N, C-alpha and C positions, 0 to 999 in steps of 0.2 A: 635592497642593497645594489641591484644592478644599475640604478640611476645615480649611485653615489661613487662607485669605483671608476677610476679613469679608464678610458678605452684606448685601443691601439688600432691603427689602420695600416694596411700595406698598400703601397702605391707602385704602379708599374709604368715604366717609361714608354714613350712613343718613338717613331722613326726619327733618326738623327742622333740617338744615343748609341747606336751600334758602332763598334770599332774593332779593328783587328786585335786579337788576343783577349777579347771580352770573355769573362768568366772562365778563363783557362785555369786559374788556380782551383776553382771548384771542380773542373773536369779532372785535374790531376789528383784530387784528394777524395773524390766521392764516386763510388760505383753507381749510385743512383743517377748522378749527373751524366756519367758516361752512357748509361743505358737510355737516358732521355735523348741524348744526341743520336744514338744509334737508331732508336725507334723513329725519330723524325726523319733521319736520312733515308731509312727504308721506305717511308711513305712518300717522300719527295723525289726519290731516285737520284739523289745527289750526295756528295760527301760533305756534310755540314761541318764536321770537325775541321776538315782541311780548309774550307772557305773561311771559317771564323778565325783560325789560328795561323794561317799562312800570310806573311806580309806581301807575298807575290800576288795574292788574290784579293787585294784591297778593293780594286775596282769592281770585281765580281760581287763582293759583299755589299757594296753600295748600290747595286742595281735594285730598283724599286721592288721587283718581284722576288728578290733574294733577301733584301734587308728586312722585310716584314716578317718572314717566317724565321729568319735567323734570330731576330730580336725576341720574338715570341718564345722560341725554344730556349734561348739563353736566360730569359727572365723566369721561365717556369722551372728551369734547372736550379736556379738560385732559390726559388720558392720551395722546391722539394728539399733542399738543404735546410732552409728555415724550419720546415715542418719537423725534420728529423732531429735537429739540434736544439730547438727551443721548446718543443713539446706542448705548445698551446696554439689555438687558432686565433687569428685576429678578429676584431669585432666588425671591421669593414674592409672591403677591398675596393680600389678604384684605379683606373689607368687613364693615361692621356692619349687619346686617339687610338692608335693600334694597341696601346697598353690596356684598353678596356677588354680586349679579347683575352689577354693574359689574366686579368682580374676575374673574368667569367670562368676561365678554366681553373684557376686557383680555388674559386668558390664551389666548384663541382657542377656548375650549370652546363658547361660545355666539356665533353670528354676530350682528353688530350689529342687523340688521333683525329678527332673531328675538328678541333681547333686548328691543327696544322693544315688540314685540307681546306678549311674555310679561309684561313689567312693566305694560303697559296692562291686561291681564287680571287681574294681581295686584291692581292698584288697585281694579278693579271688585269683585273678590271680597272684599277687605278692607272696602270701603265697605258692601257688603251685610251683611257680618258685624257691623259696628258698629251698623247700624240694627236688627238683629234679635237682638242679644245684650245681656243685662243684665250688663255688665262694663266694667272700665276698667283703667288702668295708672298706676302712680306711680313716681317716682324716690325712692330712699332713699339718703341720704348720711350720712357720719359715724358709721357703725356697721358692725362686722364682718359680712360676708355670712353667716357661719355662724350668728350670733345672729339675723339676719333670717330665715333659713331655719327655725330652731327656733321662732321666734315665729309664723311663718306656720302651722306644723304644730300649734302649741298652740291658737291662737285660732280658726282656721277649722274648720268642720265637715266631715264626710265628703262631704256633697253640696253644700257651699258653700265650696270650697277657695280659698286664695290661694297663688300659686306665685311663686317667683323666676323672672323672665322674661329677665333679662340680668345676667350677672356682669361688671361693667365694670371695677372695681378691687377690691382686698380690702375697701375700706370704702365702695364705691358700687355699688348694684345697682338693678334695676327689679323691681317686683312687679306681678302681674296677677291678677285674680279678679273675682268678682261684687261689685257695688257695696256691698251690706250688709256683707259680711265684710271688704272692703277698708278701710272706715272703722274697724272694730274693730281690725284689725291696725295701721293707721296710728297710731291713738291709743296702742296699746301700744308701738309702736316709738319714738314720741316720748317716752314715759316713760323709755325706755332710752337716750335721748340722741340719737336719730336726727333728721335733718331730712327731712321728707317733702314732696314736690312732686307734686300731682296733674297729670296731663298732659291738656290740653284736646284735645277731638276725637279721643280715643283709645279703643281697645277693649282687651280682655284679650289682647294680642298675645303670641306666643311662650309660650303656655300650652296645656294640654289643652282649654281652652274654645274654642280655634280649630280643633278637630279637623275639624269639618264643612268649614270653609274650606280646611283643609289637603288634604282629600280632593278638593275641587273643583280646587285648585291642581295636584294630581297629575294629574288628567284633562287639564288644559291642557298641562302639561309633556310628557306622553306624546305629544303631537301634533308634537313638534319633534325634529330630529336634532341631536346634539351631537358635538363634535370632540375628539380627543385634546388634552390641554393642552400649550401651548408653555411655560407657566410653572406651577409648582405653586400651587394655590389651597387655602387653609386653610378648612375648613368651620366655619360657626358652630355646627352641631349637634354635631360630634365634636371640634372643636379639633385636627383632624388633616388632612393633605392629602387632597384627592379622590384616590381610587385610580385612576380613569379616567373617561372620559365617561359610562360606564354608571351611575355613582353620582350623577349630577346629579339625577335625579327623586327619589330617596330623600332626599338631603341637603336639597334645597329644600322638599320636602314636610314633612319633620321640622322644618325651621327655623321654620315657622309655629306649631307646637304645642310647641316645646321651647325652653329658655332659650338665649340667645346666650352662648356661652362665650368672651368676649373676653379675660378674664384668663388663662384656660388657653391661648388661642391665642397671646398674647404670650409666655407661658412657653415654648411650643413654638418660637417664633422665636428666643428667646434661646438655647435649647439647640441650635438648628440653626446658630448662629453669626451670626445677623443682628445687625448693629450700627448700621444706618441704616434709618430708616423715613421715607417721604414720604407725607403725606396728599394725595391727588389729588382735588381738588374744593373746593367752597365751605366756608368756615369752618375751624376748627382743633380740632374736638371730639376727634377721634381722636388727634391730636398730644398733647393734654392727657391723654387716657386712657392712652396709652403711657407718658408720663412718670410718671404716677401708679403704673404697674405695675412699672416697672424703670428703673434708672439706667444699664443696660448698652446701651440702644438710644438713639441720638441721633435725635430726631424733628423733622421739619420739615413745614411746610405749603406747598403749591403751589397758591395760589388767585388769584394775580395774574400776568399775563404778565411784568411787570417783575422778578419774583423769579428769573428763569432764571439770570442770572449769579451772583446771591447764593447760590443753591442749589448751582450747579456748584462755586463756590469752597469751599462748606462741606462738600460730600460727596464730591468727586472728587479723587483723586490722579492727575494727568496726568503727562506726560513731564517737565514743568518741575519738578515736585515729587519726582520719583522718586529723584534723587541724594540728597536729604535723607532719604528713606526708607532708602536703603542705609546712610547714616551712622547712622541709628537702629538698624539691624540690628547694625552693628559695636559700637555702644555697649552694647546689651543683651547681646550675646554675651560681651563682655569683663567686664561688671560683674555678671552674675548669679553668685551664690555657687555654688562647686563642691562637690557632695556625693559625688563619686566619688574614691576614694583610689588608683585604678589609674592610675599615671603613664603607662604605655604607651598606654592608651585615651585619656587626656587629650591626649597629643601628637598622636595619629593623628586623633582625632575632634573635637578642639577647636582646637588650635594651627594645624594644617595648613590646614583649611578656612577658618579665620578669616583667616590671612595671604593666602590666595588672593583672598578678597573684599576685603580691605584693599588689595591691589595693584590690583584692578579699580577700586575707588573712587578711588584716587589718580590712576590713569591717566585716568579720565573727567573728574575735576576739573581736572587739568592741561590736558587738551585741550579743555575746555569743551564736552563732549559730553553729550547726554541719554542716559540708559540705555535699552537695549532691554527689552522685556517679559521676555525670557528671562533677562537679566542681573538684573533685579529678583527674578524667581522664584528664581534661584540664590542670591541674598543671603538671601531669606526661608528657603529650604530649609536654608541654612547655620545659621541661628538655630535652626530646629527640631532639626537634628542636634546642635548644641552643647547645647541644653537637655536633650536626651535623654542625651547623653554625661555631662553634669554631674549626671544623676539629679535634675533639678529636679522638685518635686512637680507633679502634673498640673494642679491648680487655679491654681498660680502660672504655669505655662506659658501658659495662655490669657490671663492678665493681661499677660504680657510681649508676647505677639503683638498684643494690643489696643493696647499702647503704640507698637508699630511703625506701625500703620495709623491710630491716633488717630481711630477711628470714621469712617473714610473708605473709599471704594471705589476700588480700583485700576482705572483705565481708560486703558490705553496703546495 
């Protein structure tokens, strides 16, 4: 049944999503969120609440060494709200750049207090790298990433390279490199139809030019103990799940000097059966990127406390909606074309199980009862068996199952 039910992923934003007043509605409505901010402020020896919620401190919030820890804490505060309000764990977590640390903390791999300290050190390391490195980063949109990569290789020299630093969508990526070569590459990309945006206050992140910073980050990470994951986390470096807690140092070290493989990560989620994604934290950048990568995942943003009921209604099939789900099972089972000419098999593996679920549905409807979880599973399993007996093509089976769940998660 696990490979049949649609799955949900939580995604965590990276630097650039922070803004004044972020997650304030959560802070005002949740003691858990307030305690999250207080714990982080004590570790950092700063007033994080004041920095995040004061318009006079906008410049302070956007300092690289502050923005990283502020965004980590804000995202995890929202995640704690998700945990308490929704009552189920996601099937996967992943984050974009800094957001990977939030994902690792949400999964239980990194303890919260350790995550705050590690990200504080990451901010320091990156700040020092920016000040000592002749390099920058740019967004490139409206051009196939393969063409961008070819252009980078053609224009940049052996000792003055430009690299793709994030594969965000098939036609949106980031590039990093030395300032001189970056301008040459940007001009060539614009000739080919790209729109190029220089990123202020940035360095050549997620490229080999960050090797020294990555090695320093490795030394920091080795000082901490990590835990087995409660939830699989997709690595930015490999676009695959972390194998265990022992892979944290390698993945996060590589992340600083290797491209963010967001497009590949979303493809992994689709293949794994994820049909719902919720962005946990400020803004909706990742919601946008997911929609640009696939139409098979329904993406939502959770950045205001008032969105709880709306998101629950949009992504969860509860007991009240379960009878309608069983009705969809019956409809799909009976309406799907039969490609099997064996009448004996049809009677045994299609007609008989169908009639059993039909009788269950009619009984529940007549008695005005909500289905139990096991009854819903039985109806779904009936559809799986019927599609198999009818020799329905594999790709069509997945589409039929998606129609049953309508891009929602079963939570009974």
